VOGU-3710 file (C-alpha; in Angstrom, 3 decimals, decimal comma):
1> mpfsmsydfl> -59,705/11,119/-22,899  -58,292/14,588/-22,285  -56,409/15,267/-19,174  -58,481/16,667/-16,354  -58,261/16,761/-12,619  -61,214/17,014/-10,293  -61,066/19,736/-7,675  -62,418/17,210/-5,186  -59,044/15,568/-5,048  -57,099/18,806/-4,970
11> pqqqqqskta> -56,971/19,252/-1,154  -55,831/15,661/-0,700  -53,049/15,997/-3,251  -52,066/19,356/-1,825  -51,664/17,716/1,565  -49,478/14,976/0,022  -47,274/17,569/-1,628  -46,936/19,499/1,603  -46,030/16,396/3,591  -43,485/15,222/1,038
21> aaemdpsvlw> -41,823/18,607/0,816  -41,549/18,774/4,583  -39,742/15,443/4,584  -37,338/16,490/1,866  -33,705/15,990/2,739  -31,716/19,268/2,585  -28,965/17,277/0,853  -31,105/17,640/-2,276  -29,702/21,144/-2,591  -26,036/20,150/-2,434
31> clgpdfdkqt> -25,663/21,111/-6,059  -26,268/24,779/-5,201  -23,619/27,357/-4,412  -22,571/28,488/-0,918  -24,760/31,622/-1,097  -27,923/29,684/-1,778  -30,657/30,125/0,825  -31,817/26,543/1,280  -34,442/27,341/3,923  -36,181/29,792/1,634
41> vlsllgdnss> -36,363/27,334/-1,256  -37,662/24,587/1,017  -40,375/26,949/2,198  -41,111/27,927/-1,385  -41,518/24,279/-2,332  -43,444/23,302/0,765  -46,111/25,973/1,454  -49,536/25,394/-0,068  -50,755/28,859/0,885  -49,646/30,099/-2,497
51> idsgfmqptt> -52,551/28,285/-4,107  -55,030/30,147/-1,985  -53,189/33,429/-2,431  -53,589/33,393/-6,145  -50,282/32,002/-7,373  -51,876/30,600/-10,487  -52,783/33,631/-12,539  -54,180/33,229/-16,004  -51,280/32,224/-18,138  -51,605/32,642/-21,858
61> ptwwmsspsq> -49,217/31,988/-24,714  -48,760/35,720/-25,225  -45,237/35,637/-23,854  -44,228/33,416/-26,767  -45,058/36,343/-29,074  -41,964/38,210/-27,975  -39,506/38,984/-30,698  -37,456/35,935/-31,699  -34,414/38,187/-31,756  -34,537/38,202/-27,986
71> wnassihepp> -34,043/34,452/-27,972  -30,620/32,879/-28,031  -30,352/31,498/-31,517  -27,579/29,149/-30,502  -29,779/27,525/-27,903  -32,674/27,108/-30,342  -30,885/25,778/-33,408  -28,744/23,272/-31,530  -28,232/20,043/-33,501  -29,747/16,953/-31,941
81> iytprsvmse> -26,882/15,780/-29,738  -28,324/13,142/-27,528  -31,752/11,676/-26,860  -32,250/9,220/-24,012  -32,915/6,269/-26,289  -31,533/3,838/-23,731  -34,104/4,962/-21,227  -36,908/4,780/-23,755  -35,926/1,319/-24,946  -35,629/-0,115/-21,458
91> lgpqspsnsa> -38,923/1,334/-20,322  -40,811/0,181/-23,343  -43,400/2,322/-25,131  -43,836/5,140/-22,656  -44,253/8,034/-25,079  -47,103/10,469/-24,530  -48,964/9,087/-27,535  -49,158/5,645/-25,925  -50,162/6,828/-22,513  -53,673/6,983/-21,250
101> tkrpfsdvtn> -53,838/10,730/-21,835  -52,338/12,589/-24,765  -50,801/15,937/-23,978  -50,225/18,724/-26,459  -46,868/20,482/-26,544  -48,432/23,524/-24,987  -51,186/22,911/-22,512  -52,059/26,015/-20,606  -55,770/25,341/-20,394  -55,309/22,462/-17,998
111> rstigrsynn> -53,959/24,710/-15,293  -56,400/26,118/-12,753  -56,778/29,859/-12,574  -57,176/31,486/-9,211  -57,027/35,203/-8,623  -54,342/36,597/-6,413  -53,867/39,906/-4,655  -50,920/41,555/-2,976  -51,033/43,568/0,217  -48,150/45,755/1,325
121> nqpvvklefs> -48,780/44,837/4,940  -48,729/41,124/4,255  -45,565/39,063/4,133  -44,149/38,000/0,838  -46,231/35,232/-0,632  -44,266/32,005/-0,936  -44,077/29,932/-4,081  -45,981/26,698/-4,448  -46,773/24,401/-7,324  -50,164/25,019/-8,890
131> tpiqsltpdl> -50,849/21,324/-9,250  -49,638/18,400/-7,200  -46,137/17,402/-8,288  -46,913/13,935/-9,491  -46,055/12,348/-12,788  -48,688/10,864/-15,062  -46,552/7,734/-14,941  -45,745/7,597/-11,207  -43,695/4,421/-11,572  -41,583/5,821/-14,401
141> ysrvpssikr> -38,400/6,308/-12,422  -38,953/3,199/-10,343  -38,912/1,148/-13,540  -35,664/2,617/-14,743  -33,028/-0,155/-14,544  -30,409/-0,043/-11,841  -27,817/0,585/-14,546  -29,271/4,073/-15,031  -30,437/5,022/-11,536  -27,815/7,085/-9,780
151> srivapapap> -27,884/9,428/-6,858  -25,921/12,637/-6,530  -25,064/11,853/-2,918  -23,985/8,230/-2,994  -21,755/6,426/-5,417  -23,346/5,289/-8,696  -24,720/1,822/-9,211  -23,190/-0,738/-11,604  -24,051/-0,628/-15,261  -25,909/-3,897/-15,847
161> sslyetpppp> -27,957/-5,151/-12,963  -26,415/-8,358/-11,705  -28,402/-11,486/-11,105  -26,457/-11,924/-7,903  -27,383/-8,604/-6,416  -29,757/-8,779/-3,490  -32,692/-6,376/-3,745  -32,550/-3,678/-1,097  -35,017/-3,769/1,769  -38,241/-1,834/1,177
171> apisqsggst> -38,034/1,784/2,267  -40,647/2,959/4,748  -41,990/5,741/2,484  -45,533/6,330/1,487  -46,534/5,536/-2,043  -47,210/9,109/-3,030  -44,634/10,847/-0,844  -41,533/9,290/-2,430  -42,594/10,201/-5,957  -43,518/13,722/-4,887
181> vdsaeralei> -40,184/14,359/-3,219  -38,333/13,083/-6,292  -40,431/15,256/-8,590  -39,910/18,325/-6,427  -36,179/17,779/-6,446  -36,134/17,311/-10,191  -38,289/20,388/-10,783  -35,887/22,527/-8,763  -32,929/21,204/-10,740  -34,670/21,947/-14,060
191> alllkehpdc> -35,496/25,466/-12,921  -31,908/26,156/-11,891  -30,630/24,863/-15,233  -33,018/27,086/-17,199  -31,986/30,163/-15,209  -28,492/29,778/-16,662  -29,821/30,266/-20,214  -30,774/33,603/-21,781  -34,420/34,415/-21,157  -34,600/31,144/-19,163
201> tcvlvtliqe> -35,205/29,315/-22,454  -33,505/26,212/-23,863  -34,071/23,641/-26,609  -35,632/20,543/-25,108  -33,024/18,044/-26,288  -30,252/20,348/-25,076  -31,933/20,670/-21,695  -32,178/16,891/-21,334  -28,523/16,431/-22,259  -27,338/19,180/-19,906
211> yqsrfqkplh> -29,394/17,695/-17,081  -27,932/14,217/-17,549  -24,442/15,680/-17,842  -24,796/17,860/-14,758  -26,601/15,521/-12,393  -25,504/12,156/-13,820  -28,980/10,614/-13,816  -31,591/10,057/-16,540  -34,382/12,437/-17,467  -37,355/11,296/-19,530
221> vselytmkhv> -39,051/13,741/-21,851  -42,436/12,807/-20,422  -41,270/13,956/-16,986  -40,819/17,475/-18,333  -44,476/17,581/-19,353  -45,480/16,941/-15,740  -43,686/20,109/-14,599  -46,278/22,572/-15,888  -45,971/24,461/-12,629  -42,333/25,240/-13,492
231> idiqdyggnr> -41,834/25,188/-17,269  -43,798/25,454/-20,438  -42,941/23,616/-23,638  -43,753/24,969/-27,106  -42,808/24,340/-30,707  -40,647/27,032/-32,287  -39,036/26,705/-35,688  -39,413/22,932/-35,703  -37,787/22,550/-32,280  -39,419/21,952/-28,959
241> varllptfrl> -38,333/24,665/-26,559  -38,685/24,742/-22,757  -38,989/28,015/-20,882  -39,172/28,776/-17,186  -42,534/30,231/-16,224  -42,350/33,941/-15,385  -44,300/33,397/-12,188  -41,817/30,810/-10,959  -38,916/33,032/-11,918  -40,590/35,999/-10,217
251> rfdenniqth> -40,824/34,192/-6,909  -37,085/33,503/-6,942  -36,382/37,155/-7,696  -38,768/38,444/-5,026  -36,997/36,390/-2,346  -33,563/37,562/-3,537  -32,282/34,005/-3,839  -28,847/33,919/-5,453  -28,709/30,481/-6,986  -26,166/28,832/-9,201
261> leqpycimhc> -25,322/25,209/-9,888  -21,871/23,855/-9,411  -20,395/23,385/-12,850  -19,064/19,894/-13,686  -16,503/21,474/-16,002  -13,943/24,238/-15,835  -15,532/27,570/-16,647  -12,132/29,089/-17,511  -11,176/26,711/-20,316  -14,559/25,354/-21,478
271> skhfivnpdl> -17,404/27,030/-23,292  -20,695/27,667/-21,598  -22,396/24,892/-23,558  -19,712/22,302/-22,839  -21,338/18,885/-22,531  -19,870/16,424/-20,048  -19,869/12,796/-21,118  -22,131/10,931/-18,672  -19,738/7,971/-18,724  -16,727/10,212/-17,933
281> dlpfvqipfs> -14,808/8,609/-20,774  -11,279/10,011/-20,324  -8,261/9,174/-22,532  -5,535/6,630/-21,847  -2,323/8,638/-21,680  1,334/7,809/-22,131  3,440/10,609/-20,644  6,567/10,492/-18,451  5,259/10,518/-14,913  7,615/13,161/-13,546
291> vfadnvrqll> 6,668/15,600/-16,333  2,977/14,851/-15,931  3,086/15,300/-12,144  4,775/18,701/-12,433  2,239/19,838/-15,024  -0,710/18,721/-12,898  0,599/20,571/-9,845  1,061/23,701/-11,930  -2,428/23,288/-13,384  -4,016/22,923/-9,960
301> tqhngsmpla> -2,228/26,029/-8,759  -3,822/27,955/-11,613  -7,243/26,611/-10,586  -6,850/27,539/-6,908  -6,163/23,944/-5,885  -9,288/22,262/-7,284  -10,701/21,506/-10,720  -13,354/19,183/-12,213  -12,067/15,900/-13,562  -14,460/15,809/-16,526
311> sfpqcythgf> -12,829/18,812/-18,202  -9,266/17,978/-17,146  -8,094/17,108/-20,710  -9,311/20,507/-21,990  -7,557/22,379/-19,176  -4,362/20,361/-19,637  -4,342/20,940/-23,388  -4,782/24,673/-22,840  -1,481/24,900/-20,947  0,518/21,910/-22,178
321> eplydhnegv> 0,596/19,406/-25,012  -2,692/17,647/-25,904  -3,567/14,365/-24,190  -3,772/11,730/-26,915  -5,437/8,386/-26,417  -2,995/5,429/-26,525  -3,939/1,780/-26,693  -1,116/0,839/-24,319  -1,533/3,891/-22,113  -2,732/4,330/-18,554
331> plehyiscik> -6,199/5,652/-17,641  -5,966/9,372/-16,989  -7,944/9,169/-13,752  -5,631/6,500/-12,358  -2,524/8,365/-13,519  -3,639/11,494/-11,674  -4,275/9,525/-8,486  -0,671/8,257/-8,571  0,699/11,753/-7,916  1,674/12,431/-4,338
341> eiqivtgqgv> -0,282/15,098/-2,447  -3,011/15,032/-5,121  -6,291/13,172/-4,833  -9,524/12,692/-6,737  -12,569/13,264/-4,565  -16,303/13,267/-5,118  -17,525/16,742/-4,257  -21,027/18,093/-4,404  -23,388/15,820/-6,288  -21,492/13,261/-8,355
351> ikkvqfsnap> -18,878/15,671/-9,684  -15,362/14,263/-9,412  -12,669/16,802/-8,663  -8,896/16,850/-8,768  -7,440/18,733/-5,827  -4,494/18,923/-3,480  -4,685/16,631/-0,473  -4,346/19,606/1,861  -6,750/21,845/-0,067  -8,319/24,522/2,196
361> gvsfmptpfd> -12,013/24,705/2,856  -14,519/21,884/3,057  -12,937/18,580/2,133  -15,235/16,176/0,343  -14,222/12,585/0,767  -15,316/10,066/-1,859  -18,304/8,093/-0,611  -16,949/4,551/-0,261  -20,315/2,850/-0,411  -23,985/3,410/0,166
371> tsnmhvdmca> -24,603/2,476/3,776  -28,352/2,510/3,212  -28,027/-0,672/1,170  -26,298/-2,597/3,932  -28,296/-5,434/5,447  -26,026/-6,132/8,416  -23,801/-4,105/10,652  -20,112/-3,755/9,798  -19,051/-6,271/12,431  -15,717/-8,008/12,755
381> evqqrlqqfs> -16,888/-11,001/10,756  -17,943/-8,814/7,841  -14,629/-6,969/7,996  -12,803/-10,266/7,799  -14,872/-11,293/4,806  -14,138/-7,977/3,126  -10,419/-8,522/3,601  -10,707/-11,948/2,009  -12,780/-10,485/-0,818  -10,156/-7,784/-1,323
391> revldllknq> -7,440/-10,408/-1,764  -9,633/-12,308/-4,210  -10,287/-9,214/-6,298  -6,578/-8,413/-6,455  -5,844/-11,965/-7,546  -8,549/-11,749/-10,199  -7,311/-8,452/-11,594  -3,685/-9,587/-11,687  -4,424/-12,808/-13,557  -7,555/-12,135/-15,600
401> gfhcrlpvsk> -7,742/-8,393/-16,240  -6,114/-6,738/-19,248  -3,345/-4,587/-17,741  -4,968/-5,334/-14,364  -8,164/-3,609/-15,482  -11,646/-5,062/-15,790  -15,011/-3,481/-16,671  -17,313/-3,441/-13,690  -20,068/-4,889/-15,879  -17,986/-8,044/-16,408
411> fvsayhqyfs> -16,836/-8,498/-12,828  -19,546/-10,961/-11,742  -19,032/-13,295/-14,688  -15,220/-13,065/-14,405  -15,394/-13,795/-10,668  -17,634/-16,809/-11,274  -15,372/-18,139/-14,000  -12,126/-17,624/-12,060  -13,188/-18,885/-8,627  -15,920/-21,283/-9,776
421> rqcrvadygf> -18,432/-19,782/-7,374  -20,886/-16,941/-7,361  -20,182/-13,569/-5,830  -22,949/-13,050/-3,308  -22,847/-9,452/-2,175  -25,297/-10,152/0,648  -22,602/-12,202/2,377  -20,631/-9,002/2,853  -23,564/-6,864/4,008  -24,387/-5,113/0,735
431> skiidlllai> -27,064/-5,258/-1,915  -25,121/-3,948/-4,936  -21,883/-5,008/-6,537  -20,675/-1,435/-6,910  -21,152/-0,748/-3,199  -19,164/-3,867/-2,366  -16,303/-2,813/-4,647  -16,279/0,706/-3,228  -16,034/-0,772/0,272  -12,410/-1,821/-0,420
441> pksvqilgdg> -10,903/1,511/-1,574  -7,399/0,598/-0,439  -7,220/-2,241/-2,954  -9,569/-1,365/-5,816  -10,077/1,900/-7,665  -13,228/2,536/-9,730  -12,506/4,621/-12,824  -15,021/6,455/-14,966  -18,764/6,589/-14,471  -21,977/5,260/-15,910
451> nkrimtithr> -21,880/2,220/-18,155  -18,128/2,433/-18,734  -16,855/1,998/-15,204  -13,520/0,211/-14,971  -12,022/-1,344/-11,886  -8,269/-1,499/-11,386  -5,696/-1,921/-8,627  -4,833/1,150/-6,591  -1,429/2,773/-6,990  -0,418/1,816/-3,449
461> cqmkrftndi> -1,101/-1,874/-4,047  0,577/-1,735/-7,447  3,794/-0,377/-5,981  3,706/-2,940/-3,181  3,179/-5,686/-5,732  6,057/-4,480/-7,939  8,330/-4,230/-4,906  7,560/-7,795/-3,847  8,179/-9,074/-7,378  11,555/-7,334/-7,593
471> irilknkpqr> 12,561/-8,521/-4,117  11,795/-12,099/-5,097  13,991/-11,739/-8,187  16,854/-10,119/-6,275  16,838/-12,807/-3,601  17,906/-15,323/-6,241  20,783/-13,108/-7,338  24,240/-13,792/-5,837  24,964/-10,139/-5,082  21,325/-9,239/-4,340
481> amsiseipve> 21,563/-6,657/-7,146  20,920/-6,329/-10,856  20,784/-3,735/-13,591  17,538/-1,808/-13,991  17,553/-2,551/-17,720  17,571/-6,292/-16,913  14,237/-6,163/-15,055  12,060/-7,167/-18,062  14,244/-10,176/-18,864  14,607/-11,328/-15,276
491> yeiaykkqfc> 10,873/-10,840/-14,679  10,013/-13,045/-17,633  12,407/-15,758/-16,415  11,100/-15,670/-12,850  7,352/-15,427/-13,523  7,093/-17,096/-16,949  5,207/-14,170/-18,488  6,071/-11,028/-20,370  6,838/-7,915/-18,363  4,562/-4,957/-19,129
501> vadfgmcyle> 4,907/-1,615/-17,373  1,210/-0,831/-17,925  0,309/-3,817/-15,723  1,616/-1,795/-12,781  -0,202/1,440/-13,683  2,782/3,306/-15,124  3,924/4,250/-18,620  7,699/3,788/-18,443  10,074/1,541/-16,518  12,058/4,502/-15,176
511> dlvnevkdnk> 8,898/5,941/-13,618  8,058/2,600/-12,057  11,516/2,261/-10,512  11,502/5,845/-9,245  8,250/5,178/-7,390  9,931/2,474/-5,268  13,319/4,119/-4,754  12,242/5,392/-1,340  11,252/1,889/-0,258  13,003/0,557/2,829
521> elvveadkdi> 13,635/-2,815/1,203  15,093/-1,651/-2,120  17,977/0,646/-2,981  17,966/2,307/-6,406  21,196/3,747/-7,795  19,903/5,411/-10,942  23,293/6,845/-11,921  24,767/3,331/-11,880  21,620/1,709/-13,341  21,489/-0,684/-10,360
531> iklyrkertd> 18,678/-1,825/-8,115  19,496/-3,944/-5,082  18,154/-5,134/-1,778  18,625/-2,894/1,207  21,006/-4,093/3,874  21,615/-2,102/6,991  25,184/-1,397/7,977  26,298/-3,978/10,489  28,212/-2,988/13,589  31,682/-4,260/14,368
541> leiyatrnfe> 30,210/-6,374/17,146  27,858/-8,078/14,689  30,758/-8,683/12,326  32,778/-10,219/15,158  29,820/-12,409/16,139  29,540/-13,546/12,509  33,158/-14,750/12,629  32,252/-16,884/15,616  29,222/-18,182/13,754  31,519/-19,376/10,963
551> kdvidmlril> 33,213/-21,699/13,416  29,847/-22,969/14,607  28,727/-23,778/11,057  31,934/-25,695/10,329  31,694/-27,546/13,642  28,104/-28,605/12,903  28,539/-29,610/9,253  31,817/-31,475/9,690  30,080/-34,455/11,298  27,291/-34,700/8,666
561> pdfsipfqkf> 27,428/-36,827/5,494  28,857/-34,902/2,550  29,268/-31,933/4,929  25,772/-30,803/3,930  22,284/-30,366/5,369  18,894/-29,375/3,912  18,205/-25,710/4,399  14,896/-26,395/6,149  16,675/-28,514/8,782  19,485/-26,068/9,527
571> ipsyhhhfgy> 17,811/-24,265/12,456  16,595/-27,455/14,221  19,969/-29,144/13,746  21,793/-26,088/15,084  19,600/-26,099/18,177  20,120/-29,813/18,670  23,897/-29,615/18,170  24,705/-26,631/20,377  21,782/-26,640/22,809  20,614/-23,092/22,044
581> qckvqtygfs> 18,753/-21,382/19,241  20,289/-19,687/16,245  19,179/-16,036/16,392  20,118/-14,386/13,129  19,404/-10,925/14,568  22,553/-11,307/16,679  24,593/-11,200/13,485  22,809/-8,210/11,921  20,406/-10,064/9,624  16,696/-10,724/9,558
591> rlidlleels> 16,716/-14,006/7,617  18,863/-17,107/7,764  19,358/-17,179/4,006  20,968/-13,724/4,141  23,282/-14,791/6,951  24,424/-17,907/5,094  24,984/-15,953/1,896  27,236/-13,621/3,845  29,368/-16,702/4,593  29,901/-17,500/0,920
601> hvvkinedkn> 33,529/-18,448/1,629  32,355/-21,015/4,190  29,163/-22,538/2,788  27,387/-22,673/-0,551  23,671/-23,139/-1,186  22,738/-25,548/-3,948  19,517/-27,191/-5,088  18,997/-30,912/-5,440  17,006/-32,596/-8,205  13,776/-31,937/-6,311
611> gekivqltss> 14,465/-28,197/-6,038  15,216/-28,326/-2,296  17,949/-26,024/-1,038  21,045/-27,711/0,384  23,643/-26,005/2,590  27,123/-27,459/2,053  30,679/-26,531/3,009  32,905/-25,155/0,288  35,883/-27,209/-0,918  38,398/-25,285/1,182
621> mmanaivlni> 36,248/-25,588/4,305  35,812/-29,312/3,695  39,579/-29,706/4,085  39,428/-27,788/7,357  36,562/-30,015/8,497  38,640/-33,117/7,778  41,480/-31,656/9,837  39,136/-30,964/12,750  37,722/-34,488/12,576  41,169/-36,042/12,621
631> eqlvrkshgp> 42,144/-33,815/15,565  39,126/-35,056/17,468  40,024/-38,668/16,704  43,574/-38,159/17,916  42,479/-36,352/21,105  39,871/-38,977/22,027  41,911/-42,047/21,092  43,124/-44,161/24,016  46,842/-44,027/23,417  48,660/-43,222/20,184
641> lklkdlqaqy> 46,652/-43,410/16,958  48,228/-45,447/14,169  47,914/-44,330/10,581  46,606/-47,711/9,401  43,715/-47,461/11,862  42,795/-43,897/10,929  40,419/-44,677/8,030  38,577/-47,385/9,960  38,015/-45,169/13,018  37,017/-42,258/10,830
651> lqvyrdelnp> 34,342/-44,362/9,123  33,117/-45,693/12,461  32,768/-42,268/14,090  31,654/-40,058/11,185  30,024/-42,712/8,971  31,840/-41,453/5,952  34,888/-42,710/4,123  38,065/-40,659/4,167  39,015/-40,287/0,485  42,219/-38,240/-0,003
661> edfgvasieg> 41,491/-38,039/-3,743  38,619/-35,673/-2,998  41,162/-33,138/-1,707  43,720/-33,415/-4,513  46,192/-35,773/-2,815  47,043/-39,356/-3,645  47,320/-40,838/-0,151  46,406/-40,324/3,470  50,002/-39,389/4,248  49,875/-36,540/1,775
671> llltmtdkld> 46,686/-35,268/3,427  48,214/-35,424/6,902  51,297/-33,488/5,809  49,038/-30,437/5,478  48,430/-30,630/9,238  51,987/-30,416/10,504  51,161/-27,315/12,616  48,765/-29,355/14,767  49,960/-33,001/14,587  53,217/-34,729/15,404
681> fhytdtdiil> 54,293/-37,729/13,308  56,291/-40,525/14,906  57,696/-42,940/12,347  58,198/-46,592/13,295  59,294/-49,602/11,297  55,776/-50,707/10,543  53,598/-47,606/10,833  53,228/-43,906/11,650  51,874/-42,809/15,038  49,868/-39,566/15,290
691> tmkesnpttl> 49,861/-37,310/18,367  48,710/-33,750/19,057  51,243/-30,970/19,230  51,554/-29,144/22,482  50,677/-25,472/22,378  53,618/-23,130/22,072  54,197/-21,594/25,544  56,005/-18,644/24,006  52,951/-17,607/21,974  50,670/-18,072/24,979
701> qlaknvvltl> 52,887/-15,908/27,170  53,150/-13,260/24,458  49,332/-13,120/24,298  49,100/-12,647/28,071  51,653/-9,848/27,989  49,932/-8,016/25,158  46,486/-8,292/26,799  47,860/-7,122/30,136  49,589/-4,147/28,520  46,384/-3,082/26,780
711> mlsqcqlslw> 44,350/-3,475/29,985  46,692/-1,106/31,746  46,113/1,439/28,934  42,307/1,506/28,665  42,147/-1,500/26,283  43,768/0,198/23,273  47,074/1,610/22,123  48,663/2,654/18,892  50,915/0,020/17,384  54,023/2,140/17,976
721> qlkqdmlvrf> 53,116/2,741/21,656  52,369/-0,949/22,158  55,794/-1,899/20,785  57,457/0,556/23,159  55,553/-0,699/26,212  56,249/-4,341/25,376  59,980/-3,649/25,055  60,123/-1,702/28,320  57,887/-3,981/30,374  58,561/-7,510/29,015
731> kqditlnmcr> 61,590/-7,093/26,732  59,527/-8,537/23,850  59,048/-7,256/20,353  55,733/-7,344/18,508  54,830/-6,794/14,871  51,687/-6,014/12,953  51,545/-9,502/11,412  51,713/-11,099/14,844  48,685/-9,092/15,949  46,726/-10,146/12,856
741> nelrdyvevi> 47,677/-13,848/12,959  48,917/-15,395/16,210  47,036/-12,914/18,416  43,858/-12,499/16,327  41,741/-14,151/19,049  42,754/-11,491/21,580  43,395/-8,226/19,742  42,325/-6,529/16,536  43,995/-3,862/14,448  42,030/-0,867/13,148
751> dqtvrltppm> 43,942/1,873/11,358  47,256/1,214/13,114  45,455/1,026/16,454  45,576/-2,195/18,461  42,605/-2,824/20,747  41,149/-5,736/22,656  38,460/-7,880/21,094  34,939/-7,797/22,599  35,454/-10,836/24,868  38,771/-9,422/26,077
761> cfaynvvlll> 36,974/-6,181/26,961  34,656/-8,302/29,044  37,724/-9,926/30,612  38,982/-6,440/31,494  35,789/-5,764/33,464  36,109/-9,143/35,141  39,604/-8,186/36,304  38,298/-4,904/37,709  35,601/-6,647/39,733  37,645/-9,579/41,024
771> spcdgrmayd> 40,916/-7,823/41,869  39,592/-6,295/45,155  38,150/-9,730/46,103  41,415/-11,638/46,046  40,814/-12,689/42,455  37,762/-14,877/43,027  33,988/-14,471/43,342  30,907/-16,654/43,240  29,303/-16,799/39,822  25,863/-15,546/40,947
781> dfiveyqrrt> 27,389/-12,684/42,928  29,485/-11,726/39,945  26,409/-11,305/37,708  24,746/-8,933/40,201  27,918/-7,005/40,976  28,737/-6,633/37,282  25,409/-4,949/36,608  25,838/-2,622/39,583  29,415/-1,573/38,814  28,942/-1,028/35,084
791> gsthllyptd> 25,651/0,849/35,519  23,870/-1,340/32,975  20,089/-1,192/32,795  19,889/-4,907/32,072  21,595/-8,070/33,171  24,765/-9,346/31,601  23,973/-10,515/28,065  26,626/-12,592/26,277  25,412/-11,258/22,926  26,766/-7,854/23,951
801> ygfptmprlf> 30,217/-9,373/23,499  29,592/-11,496/20,391  28,689/-14,875/21,930  25,338/-16,638/22,214  25,740/-18,066/25,747  27,609/-17,311/28,964  29,648/-20,552/28,940  30,902/-19,689/25,439  31,815/-16,204/26,613  33,805/-17,458/29,624
811> dsiqlvaqvr> 35,508/-20,094/27,470  36,810/-17,297/25,244  38,542/-15,523/28,189  40,337/-18,523/29,723  43,542/-16,599/29,121  42,439/-14,170/31,887  39,914/-15,985/34,096  38,361/-19,417/34,470  35,140/-20,815/35,859  35,477/-23,677/38,324
821> grrnfkiiil> 32,795/-25,837/39,885  29,295/-26,784/38,747  25,769/-25,453/39,120  25,318/-23,429/42,298  28,960/-23,827/43,312  30,584/-22,146/40,341  33,390/-19,719/41,120  35,223/-17,296/38,827  38,972/-17,221/39,434  41,497/-14,827/37,913
831> npefrlggyt> 44,785/-16,122/36,570  47,762/-14,998/38,685  49,215/-12,727/35,976  46,116/-10,500/36,091  45,822/-9,999/39,856  47,938/-6,863/39,762  46,589/-3,445/40,755  46,580/-0,209/38,849  43,322/-0,648/36,956  40,809/2,139/36,510
841> qptpytpsmt> 37,015/2,148/36,694  35,131/-0,495/34,671  34,193/0,517/31,151  31,715/-1,930/29,653  32,272/-2,761/26,025  30,198/-0,733/23,560  28,982/-2,491/20,413  30,181/0,258/18,038  33,848/-0,645/17,677  35,029/2,406/15,808
851> pys> 38,621/3,660/15,863  39,475/6,077/18,610  40,724/9,486/17,638
//
């Protein structure tokens, strides 16, 4: 039955066309240039008055009789490049021969002919389609699989339609209106494409391929036959050729509409008939990153800061070496996105562009997902689910993807196999897998287009992952450093798998290391081929506090069996032993393990058979611990302590046997002979009696004199000046070794300068406050007065002077002042030697103990 249309239905269909065109979204025309008059085209497509005004003049095939020399031979004799077989196969037999009505290649008799007239006084007649814009197969595009449907405004859909995708909610559009709007949009796009060809003529197969390349969506040949109001199709030389109708072209010229489509390729380095691969299949490159980044920046400068991604290899080859495809390379699109200050954005339509991050003009951000397919609002619960999904995808790509890459078409099956559960996109508020993946752009990057989309980890997450892996390796190194060339070997030992640079999105190890050299946690010394953990420079106060912490560690471990403790129990045991918490920040560290490793001469960290870390004193510190334990036994014994009772009391108190063989001596007597500076031995006929040595009064008096001399000279003097003052004032001589040994608890030597230690600086301020008060003051009043006199913005903190608590701080200055009483009746009393006048204003101790000039 030949095609015919009754004029009874013409007004109704005209009304449908008019309504659909009025509802058309102006975003349809995003593909046009900035000078394109969108309002005029919308009016051209939406006014039915053209039918009454005689738009459809008699059209005969006479215009095909023009000389073939006027035709572009290259556009006619194009070889058959691509035919949409995938569309045809998925739709089934939808060719014109199988349809209800057979159409000839040229059907000009089916168009109505209405006379038209022009009046000079009348406005310009607007363009309208001669017949309603409705396909003979109205459900043609609706039956195209979701793998092929793509919009120019939103991100494309996944290649194969997943069984787990939830169908989108029905759109509130009339049955005829939606198809009419889609046909009108497509007709405009076809017309604009034909205007780019000479004589507005193009071979049919070439037109189809250019349309799919430009707009990234399918075009069926039968749809072109429904556009008789725009084009005409004829056979010429064995090829089917499409040509824009002169009347349609005339209306564009009469309205002075300057139209041009945005090219998906570079017009400077590509021919006019350059065909863009619909799948955006770019090569996998293997180029040093620094060289590639410099070349890309130079290339973008030549292209005024923006260039299409599809033709990037051609532009790059024009100025630099060709981009070859490597099996172990990195996807070109991902490699470009790794460059700082350069981004890949989705501009007008679906055209991906490479541009500078601060490119002038309108900035097009890549559409993260199609919000029209969301079933629920982006509430906090959905955001939390997306974060969990993001972590799952990263885990999947790291463990299942080849080089952390996975085709989008295989994501659902890989997710199901890896997590043993289905991926339900509706749980996250989406209806398509691709929209769900694009909703986590900080973790996942979608490469390519069409059926060959690949998902991979973003460069930011890759660098964070590499940094964490290297940090974990360096933490197990004694010096927290290793050679850069050792990374592959150490990585394989630590993670039990082969190290591959491509897994982290880079081509070479040097490029990967250079990307993390600015990290705050790693320090890269490329000239020395060393990578190490970052450690901030500790202040002198933190170093002094660490020396006090050494004594605390020895005091805590000396009473434990084997002088050891599990690492996990160190903090609770410290709190239980001393009555206050161990704050590693006081010593300039952020982790306990780093603090203990700084004390490598005091403790060592081993692992037991179960892999648990054990903190134990070193051999030399064990001997010191034994000495301290024996001192405690002698001090607390009621009366003299006999040598024969020493081992029994030691076992009773410390629950550990005293074995001199463990310390390289044959007997207990040999062990005690190493403690002659602290113990006195009284030999009797039957045994040896142990007593504590009294402190040397000469050394104690020398310490008082030195501290007093320094207090009278602003807490520091050169060694030569100190010797002179000591000889004049106290008739005593002092040497450098005495300051570093006998007086190390009171003074310190820095570059031939002798200065008070932090607690002695605190003692100096105590002397300044208590001297006008007859050398004594209530403890609570002292705290308030100290803050007022020193001008501190906070209360007195013992950590400012290297001690964790106030009692420990006052215990360290017993040479100068002492605390008497308990609780609310505590009083601070100065020793008589320090109640002299002549002191200056208080100068609170500053943590940065640098030498004075």
